[in-house]
C-alpha positions as CSV (number, residue, x, y, z in Angstrom):
1,M,34.7,-17.9,24.5
2,T,32.2,-15.2,25.1
3,S,28.7,-16.2,24.0
4,V,26.9,-14.2,21.3
5,G,23.3,-14.1,20.1
6,I,20.0,-12.3,20.5
7,D,19.8,-10.2,23.6
8,A,16.3,-9.0,23.0
9,M,13.7,-8.9,20.2
10,Y,10.6,-7.0,19.1
11,I,8.1,-7.9,16.4
12,H,6.0,-5.2,14.8
13,T,3.1,-6.0,12.5
14,P,0.5,-3.6,10.9
15,E,-2.6,-3.2,12.9
16,L,-5.0,-4.0,10.1
17,Y,-5.8,-7.6,9.1
18,V,-7.8,-9.5,6.5
19,D,-9.9,-12.5,7.7
20,T,-9.2,-15.3,5.3
21,T,-12.6,-16.9,5.9
22,E,-14.2,-13.7,4.5
23,L,-11.7,-13.5,1.7
24,A,-12.5,-17.1,0.7
25,T,-16.2,-16.4,0.7
26,A,-15.6,-13.3,-1.5
27,R,-13.5,-15.4,-3.9
28,G,-16.0,-18.3,-4.1
29,E,-13.7,-20.7,-2.3
30,D,-14.3,-23.1,0.6
31,P,-13.0,-21.2,3.7
32,K,-11.4,-24.4,5.0
33,H,-9.0,-24.4,2.0
34,F,-7.5,-21.1,3.3
35,T,-7.8,-21.7,7.1
36,D,-7.0,-25.4,7.3
37,G,-5.5,-26.4,4.0
38,I,-3.1,-23.4,3.7
39,G,-3.1,-22.6,7.4
40,I,-3.5,-18.9,7.5
41,T,-6.6,-17.5,9.2
42,K,-5.7,-13.8,9.2
43,F,-3.0,-11.8,7.4
44,A,-1.6,-8.4,8.3
45,I,-2.0,-5.6,5.7
46,P,-0.3,-2.2,6.1
47,P,-2.3,1.0,5.8
48,A,-1.3,3.6,3.3
49,N,0.8,5.4,5.8
50,E,3.0,2.4,6.7
51,D,5.8,0.8,4.6
52,Q,8.8,-1.5,5.1
53,A,11.0,1.3,6.4
54,S,8.5,2.7,8.9
55,M,7.8,-0.8,10.2
56,A,11.5,-1.4,10.7
57,A,12.0,2.0,12.4
58,T,9.0,1.5,14.7
59,A,10.2,-2.0,15.7
60,A,13.7,-0.6,16.4
61,Y,12.5,2.4,18.4
62,R,10.2,0.3,20.6
63,L,13.0,-2.2,21.2
64,L,15.5,0.4,22.1
65,E,13.0,2.2,24.4
66,T,11.8,-1.1,26.1
67,Y,15.4,-1.9,27.1
68,N,16.7,1.6,27.5
69,I,19.4,1.3,24.8
70,P,20.9,4.6,23.8
71,P,22.0,5.1,20.1
72,E,25.7,5.4,21.1
73,E,25.6,1.7,22.1
74,I,24.7,0.6,18.5
75,F,27.4,0.1,15.9
76,R,25.7,-1.8,13.1
77,I,22.2,-1.5,11.7
78,D,21.3,-4.1,9.1
79,T,18.0,-4.0,7.2
80,P,17.6,-7.3,5.3
81,T,14.5,-7.3,3.1
82,E,13.3,-8.7,-0.2
83,S,10.9,-5.8,-0.7
84,G,13.2,-2.8,-0.7
85,L,12.1,0.6,-1.6
86,D,14.8,1.7,-4.0
87,A,17.2,-0.1,-6.3
88,S,20.1,2.1,-5.2
89,R,19.5,3.7,-1.8
90,A,19.6,1.3,1.2
91,L,16.5,1.1,3.3
92,V,18.6,1.6,6.4
93,S,19.2,5.2,5.4
94,D,15.4,5.9,5.8
95,V,15.4,4.0,9.1
96,V,18.3,6.1,10.5
97,G,16.6,9.3,9.3
98,M,13.5,8.3,11.3
99,L,15.3,7.3,14.4
100,E,17.3,10.6,14.4
101,Q,14.0,12.5,14.5
102,V,13.7,11.1,18.0
103,Y,17.3,10.8,19.2
104,G,18.8,13.8,17.5
105,K,20.4,14.6,14.1
106,G,23.8,12.8,13.9
107,S,23.1,10.5,16.8
108,L,23.5,7.4,14.6
109,S,26.1,8.8,12.2
110,H,28.7,6.4,13.6
111,V,26.9,3.2,12.5
112,L,27.6,0.8,9.7
113,G,24.5,0.4,7.7
114,Y,23.5,-2.4,5.3
115,E,20.6,-3.6,3.2
116,Q,20.8,-7.3,2.1
117,K,18.6,-9.2,-0.3
118,F,18.4,-13.0,-0.8
119,A,14.6,-13.4,-0.9
120,C,13.4,-14.7,2.5
121,V,16.6,-15.9,3.9
122,S,18.4,-12.6,4.2
123,G,17.3,-12.0,7.8
124,M,18.9,-15.2,8.9
125,E,22.1,-14.3,7.0
126,R,22.4,-10.9,8.6
127,F,21.6,-12.3,12.1
128,L,24.5,-14.8,11.7
129,D,26.9,-12.2,10.1
130,S,26.3,-9.8,12.9
131,S,26.8,-12.5,15.5
132,A,30.1,-13.5,13.8
133,W,31.2,-9.9,13.9
134,F,30.9,-10.0,17.7
135,A,32.5,-13.4,18.0
136,A,35.5,-12.0,16.1
137,G,35.8,-9.2,18.6
138,W,35.3,-6.5,15.9
139,N,32.4,-4.7,17.3
140,P,33.6,-1.5,19.1
141,R,30.3,-0.9,20.8
142,R,27.8,-2.9,22.8
143,Y,25.2,-3.9,20.2
144,A,24.1,-4.4,16.6
145,L,20.6,-4.1,15.3
146,V,19.2,-6.4,12.7
147,L,15.9,-5.0,11.4
148,V,14.2,-7.7,9.2
149,T,11.3,-6.1,7.3
150,D,9.0,-7.3,4.5
151,I,5.6,-7.0,3.0
152,A,4.3,-10.0,1.0
153,K,2.0,-9.0,-1.7
154,Y,0.4,-11.0,-4.5
155,E,-2.2,-10.4,-7.2
156,L,-5.9,-10.2,-6.2
157,K,-7.7,-13.5,-6.8
158,S,-4.4,-15.4,-7.3
159,K,-3.8,-18.7,-5.6
160,E,-1.1,-17.0,-3.5
161,E,-3.5,-14.2,-2.3
162,P,-4.3,-15.7,1.1
163,T,-0.6,-16.0,1.9
164,Q,0.1,-12.3,2.1
165,G,1.3,-10.6,5.3
166,A,3.7,-8.0,6.7
167,A,6.0,-7.7,9.7
168,A,9.3,-6.2,10.9
169,A,11.5,-8.0,13.4
170,A,14.0,-6.0,15.4
171,L,16.9,-8.2,16.9
172,L,19.3,-6.8,19.4
173,I,22.6,-8.7,18.9
174,G,25.3,-8.7,21.5
175,E,27.5,-10.6,23.9
176,D,26.2,-12.7,26.8
177,P,22.7,-12.5,25.4
178,R,19.6,-12.7,27.6
179,L,17.4,-14.6,25.0
180,V,19.4,-17.1,23.0
181,K,23.1,-17.9,22.3
182,V,24.4,-18.9,18.9
183,I,26.0,-22.4,19.1
184,P,29.3,-21.7,17.2
185,K,29.7,-23.7,13.9
186,A,26.4,-25.5,14.4
187,V,25.3,-24.2,11.0
188,G,24.2,-25.8,7.7
189,S,23.7,-24.1,4.3
190,G,22.2,-25.3,1.0
191,L,22.6,-23.1,-2.1
192,R,21.5,-24.1,-5.5
193,Y,20.7,-22.3,-8.8
194,E,16.9,-22.1,-9.2
195,Q,15.8,-19.5,-11.7
196,G,12.0,-19.4,-11.8
197,D,10.4,-20.7,-8.6
198,F,9.8,-17.2,-7.3
199,K,11.0,-13.8,-8.6
200,K,10.4,-10.1,-9.0
201,P,12.0,-9.1,-12.3
202,G,12.2,-5.5,-13.5
203,G,11.4,-3.9,-10.1
204,R,8.1,-5.7,-9.6
205,T,6.6,-5.4,-6.1
206,I,4.3,-8.5,-6.7
207,A,6.2,-11.7,-7.2
208,L,5.9,-14.3,-10.0
209,V,5.6,-17.7,-8.5
210,D,5.9,-21.2,-10.0
211,T,6.7,-19.9,-13.4
212,I,8.5,-23.1,-14.6
213,G,6.3,-25.8,-13.3
214,K,3.3,-26.5,-11.0
215,G,4.5,-26.7,-7.4
216,R,8.2,-26.0,-8.1
217,S,8.5,-23.2,-5.6
218,Y,7.1,-25.5,-2.9
219,A,9.4,-28.4,-3.9
220,A,12.5,-26.2,-4.1
221,Y,11.8,-25.2,-0.5
222,L,11.6,-28.8,0.6
223,S,14.7,-29.8,-1.3
224,E,16.9,-26.9,-0.2
225,M,15.9,-27.2,3.4
226,K,16.9,-30.9,3.3
227,Q,20.3,-30.1,1.8
228,A,20.9,-27.5,4.5
229,W,19.9,-30.0,7.1
230,L,22.3,-32.6,5.8
231,N,25.2,-30.0,6.1
232,F,23.9,-28.9,9.5
233,S,23.9,-32.5,10.6
234,S,27.4,-33.1,9.4
235,A,28.6,-29.9,11.2
236,V,27.0,-30.9,14.5
237,R,28.4,-34.4,14.3
238,S,31.9,-33.1,13.6
239,L,31.7,-30.8,16.6
240,G,30.9,-33.8,18.9
241,L,28.0,-32.0,20.4
242,L,25.7,-35.0,21.0
243,Q,25.5,-38.7,21.2
244,L,22.7,-40.5,19.2
245,G,21.0,-43.6,20.5
246,R,20.4,-46.7,18.3
247,D,16.9,-45.4,17.2
248,E,17.6,-41.7,17.2
249,S,18.5,-39.1,14.6
250,L,19.7,-35.5,15.0
251,V,16.2,-34.2,14.6
252,D,15.2,-36.1,17.8
253,K,17.8,-34.1,19.8
254,I,16.5,-30.7,18.7
255,D,14.1,-29.4,21.3
256,K,12.2,-26.8,19.1
257,A,12.5,-25.6,15.6
258,G,11.3,-22.4,13.8
259,F,11.1,-22.5,10.0
260,H,10.7,-19.9,7.3
261,N,6.9,-19.8,7.2
262,P,5.2,-18.8,3.9
263,H,2.2,-20.7,5.4
264,K,1.7,-23.5,7.9
265,K,1.2,-26.2,5.3
266,M,4.7,-25.6,3.9
267,V,6.4,-25.8,7.3
268,L,4.6,-29.0,8.2
269,S,5.6,-30.5,4.9
270,A,9.2,-29.4,5.3
271,F,9.5,-30.9,8.7
272,A,7.8,-34.1,7.6
273,S,10.2,-34.4,4.7
274,L,13.1,-34.1,7.1
275,L,11.7,-36.8,9.4
276,I,11.2,-39.2,6.5
277,H,14.8,-38.6,5.4
278,E,16.2,-38.9,8.9
279,W,14.2,-41.9,10.0
280,R,14.2,-44.2,7.0
281,T,17.3,-46.0,8.1
282,L,16.4,-46.3,11.8
283,P,14.6,-49.3,13.5
284,K,11.5,-47.2,14.1
285,W,10.9,-47.0,10.3
286,S,9.7,-50.6,10.1
287,R,6.7,-49.6,12.2
288,I,6.0,-46.7,9.9
289,A,6.4,-48.7,6.7
290,D,4.0,-51.3,8.1
291,A,1.4,-48.5,8.5
292,I,1.8,-46.6,5.2
293,G,4.1,-48.7,3.0
294,Q,7.6,-47.8,1.6
295,E,8.5,-44.6,0.0
296,P,7.7,-44.2,-3.8
297,N,10.5,-45.0,-6.2
298,R,12.5,-41.9,-7.0
299,S,14.8,-43.3,-9.7
300,G,15.2,-41.1,-12.7
301,T,14.1,-37.9,-10.9
302,D,16.1,-35.2,-9.3
303,D,15.2,-33.9,-5.8
304,V,12.9,-31.1,-6.9
305,E,11.0,-33.3,-9.4
306,Y,10.6,-36.0,-6.8
307,Y,9.2,-33.5,-4.2
308,M,6.8,-32.3,-7.0
309,S,5.5,-35.8,-7.8
310,K,2.0,-36.8,-6.8
311,E,3.3,-40.1,-5.5
312,Y,5.6,-38.4,-3.0
313,N,3.0,-35.8,-1.9
314,D,0.4,-38.5,-1.3
315,Y,3.0,-40.5,0.7
316,R,4.0,-37.5,2.8
317,R,0.3,-36.8,3.7
318,K,-0.1,-40.4,4.9
319,F,3.0,-40.0,7.0
320,M,1.8,-36.7,8.5
321,A,-1.6,-38.3,9.4
322,L,0.0,-40.8,11.7
323,P,-1.0,-40.1,15.3
324,E,2.6,-40.3,16.5
325,I,3.8,-37.8,13.9
326,S,1.0,-35.4,15.0
327,E,2.3,-35.7,18.6
328,Y,5.9,-35.1,17.4
329,F,4.9,-32.0,15.6
330,D,3.1,-30.7,18.7
331,K,6.3,-31.2,20.7
332,K,8.8,-29.8,18.2
333,I,7.2,-27.1,16.0
334,N,3.6,-26.3,16.7
335,S,4.3,-23.4,19.1
336,S,6.2,-21.7,16.3
337,L,3.1,-21.8,14.1
338,V,0.7,-19.9,16.3
339,A,1.6,-16.3,15.5
340,P,2.4,-16.8,11.8
341,E,-1.1,-18.3,11.3
342,I,-2.6,-14.9,12.1
343,V,0.2,-12.7,10.7
344,G,0.6,-14.3,7.3
345,N,3.7,-14.6,5.2
346,C,6.2,-11.8,5.9
347,Y,9.1,-13.1,3.8
348,A,12.5,-12.6,5.6
349,A,10.8,-11.7,8.9
350,S,8.6,-14.8,9.0
351,V,11.2,-17.1,10.7
352,F,11.5,-14.6,13.5
353,V,7.7,-14.2,13.9
354,G,7.8,-18.0,14.5
355,F,10.7,-17.6,16.8
356,D,8.8,-15.1,19.0
357,S,5.8,-17.4,18.8
358,I,7.8,-20.2,20.4
359,F,8.6,-18.1,23.5
360,E,5.1,-16.7,23.8
361,N,3.1,-19.9,23.2
362,D,5.2,-22.9,24.2
363,R,4.3,-24.5,27.5
364,D,7.8,-26.0,28.2
365,D,10.5,-24.5,30.3
366,L,12.9,-23.4,27.5
367,A,16.0,-22.6,29.6
368,E,19.1,-24.3,28.0
369,K,16.9,-25.9,25.3
370,V,18.2,-26.0,21.7
371,I,16.1,-24.2,19.1
372,T,17.1,-24.4,15.5
373,L,16.2,-21.6,13.1
374,C,15.6,-22.8,9.6
375,G,15.6,-20.0,7.0
376,Y,14.9,-20.2,3.3
377,G,15.1,-17.9,0.3
378,S,14.0,-18.6,-3.2
379,G,16.6,-18.7,-5.9
380,S,17.5,-20.7,-3.8
381,H,19.2,-20.8,-0.4
382,A,18.4,-22.5,2.9
383,L,20.3,-21.8,6.2
384,I,20.0,-23.6,9.5
385,Q,21.5,-22.5,12.7
386,A,21.3,-23.9,16.2
387,T,20.8,-21.7,19.2
388,R,20.6,-22.4,22.9
389,V,18.1,-20.6,25.1
390,S,19.7,-18.5,27.9
391,E,18.8,-19.1,31.5
392,T,17.7,-15.4,31.6
393,Y,15.2,-15.8,28.7
394,R,12.2,-15.1,30.9
395,E,13.3,-11.5,31.3
396,V,12.9,-11.0,27.6
397,K,9.9,-13.3,27.2
398,S,7.9,-11.1,29.6
399,K,8.3,-8.1,27.3
400,L,7.6,-9.7,23.9
401,D,3.8,-9.0,23.9
402,L,3.2,-9.9,20.2
403,M,0.2,-12.1,20.8
404,N,-1.6,-9.4,22.9
405,R,-1.0,-6.8,20.2
406,L,-2.2,-9.2,17.5
407,A,-5.5,-9.6,19.4
408,R,-6.1,-5.8,19.3
409,R,-5.8,-5.3,15.6
410,R,-8.7,-4.0,13.4
411,K,-10.3,-6.2,10.8
412,V,-10.8,-4.5,7.4
413,S,-13.6,-5.4,4.9
414,I,-12.7,-7.1,1.7
415,E,-13.6,-3.8,-0.1
416,E,-11.2,-1.8,2.1
417,Y,-8.5,-4.4,1.7
418,E,-8.8,-4.3,-2.1
419,T,-8.5,-0.5,-2.0
420,L,-5.3,-0.7,0.1
421,H,-4.0,-3.4,-2.2
422,S,-4.4,-1.2,-5.2
423,G,-1.9,1.4,-3.7
424,T,-4.2,4.3,-4.6
425,P,-4.9,5.7,-1.1
426,S,-2.6,8.6,-0.2
427,P,-0.7,8.3,3.1
428,D,-2.0,11.8,4.1
429,G,-4.8,11.8,6.7
430,Q,-4.7,8.0,7.4
431,P,-5.6,7.1,11.0
432,V,-2.8,6.0,13.4
433,L,-4.0,3.1,15.5
434,S,-1.3,3.1,18.2
435,T,1.7,5.1,19.2
436,P,4.6,5.7,19.5
437,R,5.4,4.8,15.9
438,F,6.8,6.2,12.6
439,T,4.4,6.8,9.7
440,L,4.9,7.5,6.0
441,S,3.5,11.0,5.3
442,K,4.5,11.6,1.6
443,V,6.0,10.0,-1.4
444,G,7.6,12.1,-4.2
445,R,5.6,12.0,-7.4
446,Q,6.9,10.4,-10.6
447,D,8.6,12.6,-13.1
448,T,9.5,15.3,-10.6
449,P,12.8,16.0,-8.9
450,E,11.3,14.5,-5.7
451,E,10.4,11.2,-7.3
452,G,10.8,8.4,-4.9
453,N,11.6,10.6,-1.9
454,R,9.8,9.4,1.1
455,E,9.0,11.6,4.1
456,Y,8.2,10.1,7.5
457,A,6.9,11.5,10.8
458,F,7.2,10.3,14.4
459,M,3.9,10.0,16.2
460,K,4.1,10.1,20.0
């Protein structure tokens, strides 16, 4: 069977950022609560002339130009996002309009175009759907583009404020990929009805979080990720892909993992919860129980309630503080946390920012290593897929360059950040920090025939 997966990738983030130490000072908080407790030291914020569509188009253009991919080789363009710009028109339409400013009108008229929403997991869903399309032999051209784009925005002075961010991930999907190959059928899904952990009713651009209980969104993430892992484990075992030793679990056989990353603390907690669940029946657990005791009693509580309980959270923190667990985190997931810590939350794109971070920051030789991508979307749905790194991955790794670009961003003052957050600045006359890129130049005014129309320009 021909292998399918990610042939190349480009992550675009806004070139403005907020320093969370300065934000904490302005909010009267201890800076360590933001930088160490939450685990975000900087977060990207788009200027007034950048939005979800322009980020996606910029990422797509730079990817296509880096690898000399002409438009006629693209058949699908997917734009998964949870922060779409219109309740009817798909964001991909604006992206195609921008790209055709460069490549010529009608140059992408042959593509299939999609916008998909399932909170933060939609990027993973479109990545797997596009890969399956190729595996089925249905793609009549060489590539598909998955453009995962989101802006995370919360109320000023809210507890979620330091977990904002923005990014677009452009994934080039094709056969015999240079970066990673999807391992067929090595997938696990967890889907459950969860009404109020996180939502944007009535066209809101700013989410409502934890509306039915303190910590519920956090606990739903842990619970659904565990359920997806159980189904992933069952799938991998049925495929006969590995043999486990007496004191081993599936998680021990995974070389690296990249999680949906609202902030670092949630990823560490999710991975720790998986380890507790996977190891509790193994011989190694007796040593851990001797150090921190047995797990709290969970009788009479469902999974989410248990993960919300003080007793479990205290126990998990003790587990995470063990030196051997810290070393395990460093080996398996810490390289995926480097870029997200200075980009912030970017919803559906966050798992791919972490994915890029593995390639740019991990010290190991990754060829033929297994990397699991663990996506999650509130509502709630978790999705885990195993990939295998291609022998040719260094060709793509050398062109990623996200970390260098993040180092060149401009810090904004808290006053400037709050002005941008308000949405009052006009996109007209805003500075352009780097080119080539697409910028938002005008938005049609409310109660006019042009309401909601968005005009974009290409800046060489």
